[in-house]
N, C-alpha and C positions, 0 to 999 in steps of 0.2 A: 504494500500500500504506500502511496506517495502522499505526503502532506507538506505544508510549508510552515516553518517555525521562525518567527522574527525575520521573515523575508527570505529565508534560505530553505531550499528543498531538503527533505529528509525522507528516507525510505525505511519502512517498518515491515518486518517479516510477518508479524501476526495480523490477523484480520480485525481484531478487536483490542484496542488499547485505550485505557481511560486517560483523562487529562492528568490525574494524579500520577499515574505511571509515567507518562511522558515528562512531567516535571522532574521526577526522580532520574529518568534516563538522561535528561539534559543537565543534570547536576545543579538544579536551581536551588540556591540557598535561601533560607528564610522564606519558605513557602507561605507562611502566614502574612508576609509583607508584599506578596506579589498579586497582581490582578491579571486575569486572563481574558483576552478577547478571542472569541471563536467566531470566525467568519464575520468579523466586524461588530459583534455583540458581546458585551461583558457578561460573564457567567458567574454565578454565586459560588463562593468557596465550598459551600455545603454540597454542591453538585459535582465537584471535581472527580469524585469516585464513581458517580452515576453516569457521567457522559462518556460514551465510547466514540472515538474518532472514526471517521470514514474517509475514503479516498478523496483527495483534493481539499480536505479541510485546511483552513489557514488560521494559525494561532499566533498571538502576540503575547509575550510575557512582559508585563509592565510593572515597574517599580515607581511608586510615587514618593518623591523626596521632599521634605520640608526644610525650612531653615533659610539661612542667608540673612543679610542685613538690608535694611531699607535706606 
């Protein structure tokens, strides 16, 4: 299965992989701090285990950072 993660193509051997599993495979640190967009829509962290990816899905792992001076 081919998907796109953060704009880069990835091939996955299995036919069913959850968003949680993909985060682990991509060695994403601080999963509790990452937001995931699937095909342009943000998904709830509670659904990471429930959503299985399909061919041509596009995911973006986003970290929102705060701070800085005004």
